[in-house]
Backbone as a ProteinNet text record, in pm:
[ID]
protein_1_A
[PRIMARY]
MPNNPLFHPINEKTRAVSVRDQIQMALAIADLNLLQNLLTQCIPAIIQPERIGAVASEVGVPLGDRVAADGILHFEEIHCVLAQVQTQLDHSINSVTNDSKEVARLTQHESDMQSIAQHLPLAPAIALLAKVGFPPPHIQEILRLPHYAWHKSWWLALDANEHFTIPFLRCIRTLHYPDGTLTLQYKDFFESAKPTCFTSLSQKVLVAIRDESQGFGETLQQLNQQRSALGSKQAILICNAISDLEAQAFIHQGVSLYPALDLVLPMQANCLDCARHECLMNGNVDSLVASCYGFLVDSEFV
[TERTIARY]
10119.2	10220.5	10249.6	10304.9	10334.4	10434	10421.4	10513.5	10641	10726.2	10845.5	10960.4	11079.8	11194.9	11222.2	11176.9	11196.9	11129.6	11015.1	10939	10966.4	11035.9	11063.8	11211	11303.4	11445.5	11476.8	11564.1	11600.5	11742.4	11760.9	11892.9	11960.3	11883.9	11937.3	11897.2	11990.6	11961.3	11853.9	11762.2	11651.4	11703.7	11655.5	11696.8	11620.8	11693.6	11631.2	11555.8	11434.4	11352.6	11319.1	11348.7	11325.9	11177.8	11145.7	11006.6	10946.9	11026.3	10978.9	10939	11022.4	10990.4	10865.3	10851.9	10733.5	10606.4	10610.9	10494.1	10463.7	10568.4	10544.9	10491.3	10534.4	10479.5	10331.8	10297	10156.2	10072.6	10125.6	10054.5	10045.3	10152.4	10154.3	10054.8	10037.7	9941.5	9799.6	9777.1	9652.1	9528.7	9534	9415.7	9312	9188.9	9085	9059.1	9049.4	9022.6	9135.1	9258.3	9372.6	9369.6	9342.2	9339.3	9225.5	9110.2	8998.3	9030.9	9099.2	9137.8	9234.8	9325.1	9417.5	9341.9	9235	9157.7	9064	9013.6	8909.4	8958.8	9071.2	9119.8	9240	9289.8	9397.7	9341.3	9430.3	9387	9442.6	9353.6	9208.1	9178.1	9057.3	9018	9010.2	9050.2	9041.3	8896.7	8821.7	8685.8	8609.9	8477.9	8394.6	8375.8	8362.1	8354.6	8245	8127.3	8014.5	8035.1	8139.4	8163.5	8277.2	8326.9	8435.7	8378.8	8417.5	8384.8	8501.9	8546.2	8662.3	8788.3	8883.6	9009.7	9123.5	9238.1	9354.5	9480.6	9595.5	9720.5	9831.2	9924.5	10050.1	10163.7	10277.7	10391.4	10514.7	10596.3	10719	10694.2	10606.6	10563.8	10653.7	10722	10804	10716.6	10761.3	10688.2	10768.1	10881	10963.1	11073	11182.6	11297.1	11350.1	11362.8	11418.3	11337.4	11212.7	11122.6	11028.5	11013.2	10922.2	10838.1	10712.1	10620.9	10629.3	10628.9	10624.6	10500.3	10390	10266.8	10164	10068.4	9955.9	9828.6	9728	9597.3	9505.1	9441.7	9341.5	9205.9	9107.9	8976.2	8866.9	8747	8629.6	8558.5	8540.4	8470.7	8324.3	8236.2	8094	8027.8	7955.3	7889.2	7736.8	7681.2	7536.3	7504.9	7389.4	7352.3	7206.1	7176.6	7039.5	6962	6846.2	6774	6740.4	6706.8	6664.7	6774.3	6901.1	7008.7	7039.8	6976	6999.7	6921	6991.5	6927.2	6848.3	6887.5	6818.4	6751.2	6702.1	6638.5	6513.1	6503.7	6388.3	6263.3	6156.7	6032.8	5972.5	6020.8	5963.9	5987.3	6093	6118.2	6003.5	5942.6	5828.7	5709.9	5684.9	5572.9	5600.9	5727.9	5764.5	5745.7	5797	5792.5	5654.1	5561.4	5423	5340.3	5398.7	5331.5	5374.9	5279.8	5314.2	5382.8	5340.5	5403.1	5548.1	5571	5707.2	5795.2	5739	5813.8	5852.6	5758.2	5786.8	5898	5898.1	6002.7	6138.3	6139.2	6264.8	6324.1	6242.2	6288.3	6279	6289.6	6268.3	6382	6500.1	6612.3	6650.4	6700	6733.8	6879.4	6951.9	7091.5	7100.9	7218.3	7242.5	7246.5	7230.9	7241.6	7385.5	7401.6	7532.9	7535.1	7651.3	7667.5	7741.8	7684.5	7753.3	7861.6	7824.7	7917.7	7866.9	7959.3	7923.8	7969.9	7881	7909.5	7963.3	7889.3	7928.9	7860.1	7932.8	7867.7	7767.1	7681.8	7571.3	7620.2	7713.9	7758.3	7816.9	7908.2	7958.3	7849.8	7750.8	7640.5	7560.2	7534.2	7461.8	7543.8	7675.1	7761.9	7766.1	7769.4	7774.2	7648.9	7531.7	7405.8	7390.4	7437.6	7430.5	7521.6	7636.1	7733.3	7676.6	7592.3	7537.5	7412.8	7366.4	7256.8	7125.5	7115.4	6989	6962.8	6844.2	6811.1	6789.1	6799.8	6787.8	6663.2	6542.6	6425.3	6440.3	6499.1	6517.6	6624.3	6726	6829.3	6769	6686	6620.9	6531.6	6462.5	6374.5	6455.2	6566.8	6650.5	6705.6	6751.9	6815.2	6714.2	6586.4	6484.8	6396.7	6435.7	6355.2	6347.9	6231.2	6222.1	6290.7	6316.4	6387.2	6312.9	6388.3	6338.3	6254.7	6245.9	6178.7	6281.5	6232	6321.1	6283.9	6386.3	6365.8	6391.4	6293.4	6305.6	6334.2	6425.1	6458.5	6501.3	6473.2	6512.8	6649.7	6733.9	6868.2	6886.6	6995	7027.5	7167.2	7177.6	7306.6	7350.4	7473.7	7529.6	7479.5	7453.6	7420.4	7547.8	7533.9	7650.1	7731.7	7667.3	7736.3	7786.5	7782.7	7828.6	7748.5	7616.9	7524.1	7434.6	7393.4	7309.4	7163.9	7124.2	6988.8	6913.4	6980.1	6915.1	6862.7	6729.3	6673.9	6676.6	6699.4	6685.9	6639.4	6580.4	6524.7	6623.7	6650.1	6742.3	6668.3	6683.2	6621.2	6730.6	6718.4	6818.7	6754.3	6825.9	6776.9	6888.6	6849.2	6944.1	6932.6	7047.1	7052.9	7114.5	7045	7090.1	7152.9	7259.3	7328.4	7325.2	7337.6	7330.2	7434.1	7547.7	7652.1	7626.8	7513	7477.4	7525.9	7598.1	7645.9	7539.9	7563.6	7466.4	7535.5	7461.5	7504	7400.9	7448.9	7361.2	7375.8	7264	7263.4	7169	7194	7106.4	7102.3	6996.8	6986.9	6921.2	6956.4	6907.4	6814.6	6715.3	6623.3	6637.9	6670.2	6710.6	6656.6	6664.5	6610.9	6705.5	6833.1	6925.2	7064.7	7129	7266.5	7266.4	7329.3	7336.2	7430.4	7390.3	7481	7609.9	7722.3	7852.7	7894.5	7834.1	7875.6	7765.2	7788.2	7688.5	7680.6	7792.3	7794.5	7919.9	8037.5	8162.1	8266.1	8367.5	8480.9	8608.8	8702.7	8830.7	8919.8	8978.5	9067.9	9196.8	9302.3	9428.4	9489.9	9555.8	9615.1	9759.6	9849	9988.9	10004.3	10083	10116.2	10267.3	10312	10454.9	10487.8	10604.1	10650.6	10755.4	10735.4	10824.7	10964.5	11062.6	11202.3	11239.5	11270	11293	11413.1	11501	11619.4	11587.9	11468.6	11431.2	11352.7	11375	11298.8	11166.7	11090.1	10958.1	10967.6	11055.1	11065	11106.2	11204.7	11251.2	11143.5	11071.4	10963.2	10851.7	10812.9	10705.7	10747.9	10872.5	10921.5	10910.6	10947.6	10938	10792.9	10704	10561.8	10505.7	10541.2	10490.4	10542.1	10666.9	10723.2	10649.7	10621.6	10554.4	10407.2	10342.9	10203.3	10191.7	10284.9	10284	10304.7	10397.8	10424.6	10306.2	10236	10121.6	9996.7	9991.2	9872	9758.6	9792.3	9689.9	9730.5	9634.4	9662.4	9658.1	9600.7	9581.9	9705.8	9741.3	9857.7	9837.1	9886.7	9886.7	10031	10072.1	10207.5	10202.7	10270	10276.3	10398.8	10378.7	10490	10475.4	10586.3	10583.9	10529.5	10529.3	10475.8	10550.2	10473.9	10532.3	10466.9	10526.5	10474.2	10343.4	10264.6	10137.9	10160.7	10265.6	10294	10326.3	10408.5	10444.9	10324	10242.6	10121.2	10028.9	10008.4	9923.3	9979.8	10112.1	10175.8	10152.2	10167.3	10141.2	9994.5	9904.2	9761	9721.8	9777.6	9745.3	9801.2	9895.4	9948.7	9881.5	9768	9690.5	9742.8	9816.1	9872.1	9800.7	9746.7	9683.9	9788.6	9772.1	9870.6	9811.9	9898.7	9855.3	9969.3	9938.8	10045	10109.7	10242.5	10316.2	10289	10271.2	10254.8	10128.5	10029.1	9905.4	9922.7	10038.1	10060.9	10168.6	10244.4	10355	10302.4	10351.2	10310.7	10394	10341.4	10423.8	10537.5	10661.3	10778	10843	10921.1	11003.5	11094.9	11098.3	11166.7	11266.3	11369.7	11467.6	11490.1	11445.5	11450	11592.4	11691	11830.2	11876.4	11817.4	11858.9	11769.8	11665.9	11567.5	11615.4	11586	11629.3	11524	11409.2	11304.1	11331.3	11416.9	11463.6	11354.8	11244.4	11135.5	11054.4	11074.7	10999.9	11057.9	10970.3	11014.1	11089.4	11068.3	11134.6	11266.5	11300.8	11422.7	11547.1	11627.9	11751.2	11732.3	11610.2	11582.5	11626.7	11725.9	11778.5	11673.2	11586.8	11486.5	11350.2	11346.9	11220.5	11159	11027.8	10953.9	10887.9	10913	10852.3	10912.2	10824.6	10870	10841.1	10734.7	10701.7	10645.9	10669.1	10634.4	10607	10506.7	10476	10582.8	10650.5	10743.2	10888.7	10922.6	11063.4	11140.1	11253.7	11334.4	11479.4	11569	11710.3	11772.8	11885.5	11948.4	11983.2	12029.7	12073.3	11958.7	11832.7	11718.1	11641.9	11679.7	11600.8	11623.7	11513.9	11522.6	11470.7
2517.8	2442.5	2311.9	2210.6	2083.8	2100.8	2016.3	2018.5	1945.3	2015.8	1955.9	2053.1	2006.6	2097.4	2184.4	2140.1	2220.1	2356.5	2360.4	2483.5	2555.6	2489.2	2547.8	2527	2604.4	2586.2	2608.7	2527.2	2531.7	2584.1	2673.6	2728	2788	2861.2	2922.3	3068.2	3154.1	3296.6	3326.2	3413.8	3446.1	3494.1	3431.2	3469.6	3595.3	3693.9	3817.8	3794	3844.8	3831.8	3971.7	3998.8	4132.2	4163.5	4292.2	4334.9	4281.6	4283.4	4230.7	4084.3	4004.3	3862.7	3845.2	3928.3	3919.1	3947	4048.6	4083.6	3973.5	3918.7	3812.5	3686.6	3659.1	3544.3	3566.8	3691.5	3723.1	3701.3	3741	3720	3571.4	3496.5	3353.9	3275.4	3317.2	3249.4	3268.7	3379.1	3403.2	3400.2	3466.6	3483.3	3563.7	3512.5	3572.6	3717.9	3747.4	3884.7	3978.1	3929.1	4011	4044.9	3945.3	3968.4	4062.2	4046.2	4136.4	4278.9	4292.3	4426.1	4492.4	4413.6	4468.9	4533.6	4469.3	4518.6	4633.3	4632.5	4729.7	4844.3	4824	4926	5002.3	4964.9	5043.2	5177.4	5272.7	5407.2	5440.4	5460.8	5436.3	5287	5250	5109.4	5054	4927.9	4860.4	4823.8	4781.8	4732.7	4742.1	4749.5	4751.7	4609.5	4593.9	4458.9	4371.5	4429.6	4349.1	4299	4346.8	4306.2	4203.4	4155.1	4056.9	3916.7	3829.2	3687.9	3615.5	3506.9	3433.4	3517.4	3502.6	3576.2	3486	3494.9	3412.7	3492.6	3445.8	3518.6	3427.1	3486	3421.6	3511.8	3451.9	3528.6	3495.5	3598.8	3578.2	3520.1	3584.1	3528.9	3579.9	3489.9	3533.9	3595.3	3709.4	3777	3782.6	3713.3	3712	3815.4	3790.5	3882.5	3918	3817.7	3834.6	3930.7	3946.5	4030.8	3940.7	3967.5	3889	3982.9	3949.8	4029.4	3983.1	4077.4	4040.5	3956.6	3993.5	3917.9	3954.5	3865.8	3890.4	3845.5	3929.7	3893.7	3857.8	3741.2	3698.1	3703.9	3769.1	3776	3780.6	3743.4	3750.7	3883.1	3960.7	4088.6	4067.7	4075.5	4047.3	4161.9	4128.2	4228.3	4221.4	4110.1	4101.6	3996	4011.3	3921.4	3880.7	3764.7	3717.7	3807.8	3856.8	3956.5	3907.8	3779.4	3728.4	3733.4	3739.1	3735.9	3874.1	3978.2	4112.2	4132.6	4149.6	4160.6	4290	4395.2	4523.8	4560.1	4460.4	4482.4	4568.1	4673	4762.6	4686.1	4699.3	4627.6	4673.1	4786.9	4837.5	4743.2	4660.7	4568.8	4469.9	4432.1	4339.3	4404.3	4531	4599.7	4627.2	4656.7	4683.1	4558.5	4445.9	4323.6	4259.9	4311.5	4263.4	4345.5	4450.6	4535.5	4490.7	4445	4388.9	4490.6	4618.9	4721.3	4743.9	4743.3	4762.2	4643.2	4523.6	4403.5	4410.5	4455	4467.7	4568.4	4677.1	4778.6	4724.7	4654.4	4604.4	4488.5	4423.9	4303.7	4320.6	4443.2	4469.2	4418.2	4392.4	4341	4201.4	4119.4	3980.2	3952.4	3887.3	3852.9	3721.8	3691.3	3561.6	3453.1	3330.1	3217.6	3203.8	3184.6	3165.9	3035.7	2973.6	2851.3	2883.9	2842.8	2858.1	2751.8	2628.5	2516.3	2406.8	2330.5	2224.2	2089.2	1988.9	1850.8	1846.9	1910	1917.3	1806	1733.4	1634.4	1701.3	1621.3	1675.3	1757.9	1704.1	1773.7	1911.9	1925.1	2059.2	2152.4	2099.1	2182.2	2239.2	2154.6	2201.1	2307.4	2283.3	2378.9	2513.1	2508.7	2631.3	2714.9	2650.7	2723	2774.3	2695.7	2738.8	2858.2	2859.7	2967.6	3103.4	3108.1	3237.5	3276.1	3189.4	3227.9	3156.9	3060.8	2989.3	2900.9	2907	2818.1	2676.1	2575.1	2434.1	2402.4	2453.2	2420.8	2470.6	2588.4	2642.4	2563.3	2517.5	2435.8	2306.3	2243.5	2119.5	2143.7	2257.5	2289.7	2308	2379	2403.7	2273.4	2185.1	2061.1	1958.5	1974.9	1878.2	1933	2043.8	2101.4	2006.7	1992.6	1914.8	1989.8	1920	1978.8	2103.6	2211.6	2339.2	2418.4	2371.6	2450.9	2544	2655.3	2756.7	2789.5	2818.1	2872.7	3022.9	3103.3	3248.2	3306.8	3401.4	3467.9	3611.4	3700.2	3839.9	3860.6	3934.9	3966.2	4117.9	4161.2	4303.9	4327.4	4425.7	4465.3	4597.8	4636.2	4758.1	4882.6	4987.4	5116.6	5200.2	5326.7	5413.4	5434.1	5419.5	5436	5303.8	5199	5065.4	5007.9	5031.8	4968.9	4873.3	4764.3	4664.9	4710.5	4784.2	4840.7	4817.3	4772.1	4761.3	4619.3	4600.6	4465	4414.6	4285.5	4220	4076.7	4019.4	3883.6	3784.5	3677.5	3574	3441	3375.7	3245.3	3139.1	3033.6	2927.7	2795.4	2716.4	2583.7	2481	2353.4	2244.5	2143.8	2106.5	2000.8	1877	1763.1	1639	1546.6	1475.4	1383.7	1241.5	1141.3	1001	963.8	1031.4	997.5	1061.5	1128	1187.5	1329.9	1385.5	1522.5	1621.6	1748.5	1853.9	1972.6	2040.7	2170.7	2273.8	2381.3	2488.7	2606.8	2654.3	2767.4	2876.2	2999.7	3109.9	3218.1	3295.4	3417.9	3524.2	3649.6	3760.7	3850.2	3906.1	4003.2	4131.5	4241.5	4362.3	4486.7	4600.7	4725.9	4791.2	4809.2	4879.6	4818.2	4808.1	4756.8	4606.5	4531.2	4386	4350.3	4259.6	4213.3	4157.3	4189	4156.5	4011.2	3942.7	3805.5	3736.4	3610.3	3538.4	3597.9	3603.5	3670.7	3754.7	3703.3	3773.3	3751.7	3838.6	3828.4	3815.1	3736.2	3716	3838	3884.6	3999.6	3966.6	4043.1	4025.7	4161.9	4171.4	4296.9	4271.7	4353.5	4345.6	4396.8	4326	4371.3	4389.8	4510.6	4540.3	4595.1	4557	4604.1	4712	4828.6	4943.3	4916.7	4934.4	4930.4	5071.1	5086.8	5220.1	5289.1	5212.3	5273.3	5333.6	5305.8	5356.3	5486	5574.5	5697.6	5675.9	5784.6	5774.8	5724.9	5786.6	5751.4	5607.8	5561.3	5423.8	5324.5	5356.5	5268.6	5261.9	5376.8	5379.4	5307.3	5323.1	5252.3	5102	5053.7	4910.7	4864.3	4944.1	4909.8	4904.2	5000.3	5002.4	4883.5	4847.4	4732.1	4604.7	4589.6	4469.3	4468.1	4584.5	4589.8	4553.1	4599.4	4567.2	4418.1	4358.8	4215.5	4132.2	4179.9	4107.1	4125.2	4234.8	4263.2	4318.2	4393.9	4452.5	4594.7	4687	4825.3	4849	4754.9	4773.7	4730.4	4809.4	4776.8	4831	4756	4799.1	4806.5	4922.5	4941	4940.5	4843.7	4833.2	4911.1	5009.3	5096.8	5150.8	5205.8	5277.8	5418.1	5500.1	5635.5	5711.9	5780.2	5861.9	5998.9	6094.1	6230.4	6237.4	6341.4	6360.7	6377.7	6451.6	6476.5	6346.8	6261.1	6134	6042.3	6042.3	5959.3	6002.3	6132.9	6182.1	6144.9	6149.3	6116.9	5970.5	5879.8	5738.5	5716.8	5778.7	5759.9	5810.4	5924.3	5978.3	5891	5804	5710.7	5573.8	5567.2	5443.4	5341.7	5386.4	5295.8	5319.5	5212.9	5222.2	5195.8	5256.3	5247	5172.3	5094.7	5018.8	5020.5	5045.4	5054.7	4919.7	4917.6	4793.7	4735.1	4821.4	4772	4687.7	4709.8	4631	4488.4	4457.7	4323.3	4246.3	4314.8	4248.4	4149.8	4027.6	3923.2	3931.8	3885	3880.6	3780.2	3825	3740.1	3705.9	3597.1	3568.5	3687.5	3737.4	3863.5	3850.3	3932.5	3945.8	4094.5	4148.7	4293.1	4348.4	4262.1	4306.1	4337.9	4270.4	4287.5	4384.1	4436.3	4516.3	4659.7	4714.8	4850.7	4956.5	4915.5	5014.1	5076.5	5179.1	5238	5315.7	5346.7	5417.6	5325.7	5194.4	5097.3	5091.1	5086.2	5082.1	4954.2	4848	4720.5	4706.1	4803.9	4794.8	4781.2	4677.8	4655.8	4596.4	4561.4	4507.5	4361.1	4334.3	4198.2	4104.3	4157.8	4075.2	4075.5	4121	4126.8	3987.4	3981.9	3855.6	3845	3942.4	3941.9	3828.5	3738.8	3626.3	3647.4	3722.8	3754.5	3896.1	3962.2	4103.8	4142	4230.4	4280.7	4379.1	4446.4	4552.2	4516	4388.2	4349.3	4379.9	4449.5	4487.2	4497.7	4429.3	4434.5	4562.4	4602.9	4731.8	4748.6	4642.7	4654.3	4684.3	4660	4683.2	4809.7	4874.1	4987.9	5107.2	5170.8	5288.6	5409.4
7336.5	7263.7	7337.4	7270.5	7335.9	7448.8	7551.3	7664.6	7623.8	7552.1	7494.1	7508.8	7542.4	7558.8	7437.2	7320.1	7199.7	7212.9	7283.2	7296.4	7428.6	7520.5	7651.7	7685.6	7625.9	7652.4	7799.4	7853	7994.6	8008.6	8108	8137	8013.4	7934.1	7813.1	7812.5	7779.6	7776	7671.9	7706.6	7616.1	7481	7375.5	7240.5	7197.7	7149.9	7105.4	6974.7	6969.6	6849.3	6799.2	6674.5	6619.3	6612.1	6608	6595.9	6466	6356.8	6229.3	6242.8	6309.1	6327.3	6411.9	6515.8	6601.2	6520.9	6436.1	6355.5	6254.9	6191.3	6094.2	6161.1	6283.5	6355.8	6388.6	6424.2	6450.4	6325.1	6208.1	6082.4	6048.8	6077	6044.6	6128.7	6254.6	6341.8	6290.2	6222.8	6149.2	6238.9	6354.2	6437.4	6359.5	6354.8	6271.4	6308.8	6439.2	6481.5	6441.3	6453.2	6416.1	6267.2	6183.3	6039.5	6000.8	6064.4	6036.4	6079.9	6195.4	6241.1	6144.9	6088	5989.8	5873.9	5830.8	5716.5	5752.8	5876.2	5912.6	6000.9	6073	6165	6111.6	5993.7	5934.7	5888.5	5860	5821.6	5683.3	5583.5	5587.2	5579.7	5625.3	5626.7	5485.2	5471.4	5341.6	5310.2	5411.7	5392	5523.5	5517.5	5637.3	5690.9	5823.6	5883.4	5825.3	5797.4	5748.5	5606.4	5539.2	5401.5	5389.8	5502.4	5500.2	5513.6	5420.9	5432.8	5495.6	5435	5484.5	5465	5556.8	5548.1	5592.5	5523.7	5555.9	5523.6	5573	5552.7	5503.6	5430.1	5391.4	5437.2	5471.7	5521.3	5438.6	5408	5332.7	5195.2	5118.7	4989.2	4876.4	4802.4	4688.4	4579.2	4526.2	4420	4290.2	4286	4164.8	4169.7	4093.4	4085.7	4224.4	4307.7	4442.4	4528.3	4495.2	4573.4	4652.1	4780.5	4865.1	4949.9	4963.4	5046.2	5190.6	5284.1	5425.8	5454.2	5390.5	5408.3	5302.7	5284.4	5194.4	5266	5265.3	5319.2	5203.4	5212	5115	5184.9	5122.1	5185.3	5080.4	5123.2	5037.9	5063.1	4956.8	4966.5	4927.3	5026.1	5004.7	4928.4	4821.4	4738.3	4746.1	4790.6	4807.5	4912.5	4976.3	5086	5072.9	5124	5130.3	5226.2	5184.5	5262.6	5403	5416.9	5547.8	5652.2	5610.4	5709.3	5764.6	5712.3	5763.1	5892.3	6003.6	6133.7	6148.8	6074.9	6086.2	5953.5	5884.7	5754.8	5770.6	5690.8	5694.2	5651.1	5728	5696.6	5563.6	5512.4	5387.9	5270.8	5277	5165.6	5149.3	5262.1	5254.4	5184.8	5219.3	5155.7	5009.3	4977.9	4838.9	4754	4803.5	4724	4721.6	4800.2	4794	4695.6	4642.2	4545	4405.6	4325.2	4194.3	4103.9	4110.3	4027.8	4070.5	4201.2	4250.3	4213.6	4221.8	4183.5	4036.5	3952.9	3809.7	3784.5	3862.7	3846.5	3891.8	4004.9	4061.5	3982.4	3899.4	3827.2	3675.7	3627.4	3484.6	3396.4	3454.6	3376.2	3425.9	3335.3	3366.8	3328.5	3417.1	3389.7	3312.4	3261.6	3199.8	3307	3264.9	3357.4	3405.7	3535.3	3596.4	3675.3	3682.6	3762.2	3891	4004.2	4132.4	4144.6	4112.4	4118.9	4026.7	3970.5	3878.1	3930.8	3915.8	3958	4101.7	4190.1	4330.4	4409.2	4495.3	4581.9	4675	4734.7	4815.1	4934	5012.2	5133.5	5103.6	5007.1	4975.3	4922.5	4851.9	4803	4919.1	5018.2	5137.6	5210.3	5225.4	5294.3	5221.3	5089.5	5009.5	5030.6	5027.2	5045.1	5188.2	5284.7	5424.3	5449	5382.7	5401.8	5364	5261.5	5218.5	5295.7	5386.3	5474.8	5457.7	5364.2	5349.6	5471.1	5530.9	5641.6	5590.9	5677.3	5634.2	5551.7	5587.3	5502.8	5358.7	5341.8	5207.4	5130.9	5202.4	5138.1	5085.9	5167.8	5125.4	5004.4	5005.8	4893.1	4765.2	4774.3	4656.9	4600.6	4689.8	4645.2	4594.1	4628.6	4585.6	4473.2	4415.7	4308.1	4188.5	4129.2	4004.3	3890.8	3782.6	3669.4	3618.7	3595.7	3545.1	3646.6	3770.6	3874.2	3940	3995	4051	4195.9	4276.1	4410.6	4402.7	4446.9	4439.4	4577.2	4582	4708.5	4680.2	4776	4763.7	4827.4	4756.3	4802.7	4806.8	4871.4	4878.2	4823.5	4732.4	4676.8	4738.7	4712.6	4770.4	4699.5	4777.5	4719	4704.9	4669.1	4646.8	4774.1	4889.9	5018	5075.1	4991.1	5028.8	5145.6	5142.7	5235.9	5156.8	5222.3	5155.5	5159.4	5055.7	5054.5	4923.9	4817.6	4686.4	4665.9	4664.2	4649.8	4506.1	4490.9	4360.7	4383.3	4281.8	4290.9	4229.9	4304.2	4256	4246.2	4131.2	4108.9	4097.7	4178.3	4182.6	4143.2	4064.5	4030	4046.9	4055.4	4076.2	3962.6	3907.2	3806.4	3870.2	3857.9	3920	3815.1	3855.8	3765.4	3821.7	3735	3779.3	3885	3884.6	3982.3	4119.1	4134.8	4263.5	4282.9	4186.4	4198.7	4151	4184.4	4154.6	4088.3	4005.4	3954.1	3997.5	4059.8	4105.2	4010.4	3958.9	3866.5	3918.1	3874.2	3914.1	3807.4	3813.2	3734.4	3821	3795.3	3875.7	3794.9	3864.5	3806	3887.8	3821.8	3894.1	3824.1	3893.5	3840.1	3740.3	3776.1	3686.2	3684.8	3801.8	3808.1	3835.4	3746	3762.1	3876.9	3966.4	4072.2	4012.4	4075.7	4018.2	4038.5	4135.4	4165.7	4244.9	4280.1	4359.7	4500.7	4570.7	4701.3	4720	4679.7	4710.6	4601.1	4603.7	4512.8	4594.3	4544.8	4614.6	4595.1	4704.3	4701.1	4775.3	4747	4818.6	4846.2	4961.5	5006.2	5046.1	4997.1	5037.1	5180	5260.9	5396	5401.9	5435.3	5443.5	5581.8	5633.3	5763.7	5739.4	5792.1	5767	5821.4	5736.8	5778.2	5823.5	5952.4	6008.4	5945.3	5881.6	5819.4	5682.6	5629.1	5497.2	5508.5	5414.3	5407.5	5336.7	5321.9	5259.6	5115.9	5036.4	4895.3	4873.2	4949.4	4934.8	4975	5082.5	5127.8	5023.7	4969.1	4869.5	4741.7	4702.4	4584.1	4602.8	4722.2	4752.3	4750.6	4808.4	4809.6	4667.6	4585.4	4448.2	4368.1	4390.3	4321.4	4361.4	4490.1	4538.8	4498.6	4498.3	4454.4	4307.2	4229	4086.5	4064.4	4138.2	4124.8	4171.8	4275.4	4329.7	4243.4	4169.4	4089.7	4172.8	4276.5	4363.8	4398.4	4397.9	4433	4583.4	4657.3	4800.6	4878.6	4981.4	5064.3	5204.7	5301.9	5442.2	5488	5538	5589.9	5742.2	5802.2	5948.1	5993.4	6079.1	6114.4	6255.8	6307.2	6433.9	6408.3	6511.2	6497.8	6388.4	6302.2	6196.3	6199.1	6129.7	6129.8	6051.2	6080.9	6009.9	5859.9	5823.9	5682.9	5609.6	5671.3	5608.4	5599.4	5704.4	5702.6	5589.2	5573.2	5464.8	5328.8	5316.8	5189.4	5152.3	5248.7	5222.7	5185.2	5261.5	5238.2	5099.9	5058.2	4925.4	4813.3	4846.1	4747	4756.4	4824.6	4831.5	4929.5	5030.8	5131.8	5264	5322.8	5454.7	5562.5	5678.4	5786.4	5905.6	5972.3	6090	6191.4	6322.1	6423.2	6453.8	6455.4	6477.9	6616.2	6716.5	6853.1	6869.6	6784	6793.6	6744.5	6683.1	6629.9	6704.4	6789.6	6857.6	6959.9	6954.4	7047.9	7175.6	7289.9	7411.2	7393.2	7416.8	7395.9	7529.1	7529.6	7645.8	7668.5	7790.4	7816.8	7931.5	7923.2	8029.9	8050.1	8161.7	8183.7	8183.8	8209.1	8205.6	8063.6	7965.5	7826.1	7748.8	7811.4	7738.4	7719.4	7603.6	7569.5	7599.5	7649.3	7678.3	7815.5	7814.1	7939.6	8012	7942.8	8009.9	8100.9	8085.1	8166.2	8307.1	8406.2	8546.1	8581	8504.4	8531.9	8456.9	8374.6	8293.9	8382	8354	8428.1	8565.8	8601.9	8735	8743.8	8827.9	8842.5	8899.4	8985.6	9053.6	8982.3	8857.3	8784.3	8769.6	8790.7	8775.8	8638	8550.2	8416.7	8333.7	8284.4	8202.5	8054.4	8025.7	7886.6	7881.4	7767.8	7760.1	7616.2	7595.5	7461.3	7412.3	7504.6	7465	7471.9	7493.3	7506.6	7378.7	7394.2	7278.7	7322.6	7252.4	7290.3	7238.9	7301.8	7272.3	7125.7	7059.5	6920.3	6825.9	6870.5	6784.5	6819.6	6930.1	6975.7	6883.8	6844.7	6757.4	6832.5
[MASK]
++++++++++++++++++++++++++++++++++++++++++++++++++++++++++++++++++++++++++++++++++++++++++++++++++++++++++++++++++++++++++++++++++++++++++++++++++++++++++++++++++++++++++++++++++++++++++++++++++++++++++++++++++++++++++++++++++++++++++++++++++++++++++++++++++++++++++++++++++++++++++++++++++++++++++++++

């Protein structure tokens, strides 16, 4: 932070910050690893790590009728990938796609024409193709295609176990306009299930911080109200330790759980004011602790 008295108060008693505020500040800072952990380390996990694209967070989001979400996670859910970017790709795909009969079987159905982007300037077009894994030579080839020519590439879609194992053929073409912009279009050739998107779909997840004064029913009612307002069935409840029975009840209602302590940021601390009496430094006048993950004032201790 800047070296400014605004961020470093002098001769002022440490201001108590609630656990809720600490968690919301952690969400607002939007550290990429933290946001990914929220999605992948909650119980049960919202999504597998390899299926997450871009991810971002919002904090204190109004949902209407005086309802506000503690946080919302926005992320891209990847549904198919370019085969070349798979580091552990089975060599069998090469042998399969070199067999004309197998190629005919894998490409027996054709999708409608789809547009990736329309009237896009050159730089964003290059960035878009690079983002999905095309190497620079292939990007140049795609962007320099003559009219009605196609670039062909093999992709992998998800199987029933949500692994990228189902090959399909994707054909991409470029339309050029006098103003220098481009339109990228594609169509897919597949065996049975049509790929659902180009690479990913936008998703959102409600993030709620458990109010320790609320019981199970009241908490679930609040979550359901916010999920309905958000238009998403997915929710992550950040909470302290709860009983196995309560945890199972939340999980069976489609709510994932995440421990609050994993999100608390180190705060300016004063051991004289801390309510964590189990700590060896609690109440120590000579404590050298300046910041602490577990600092909690007496009025907030549960």
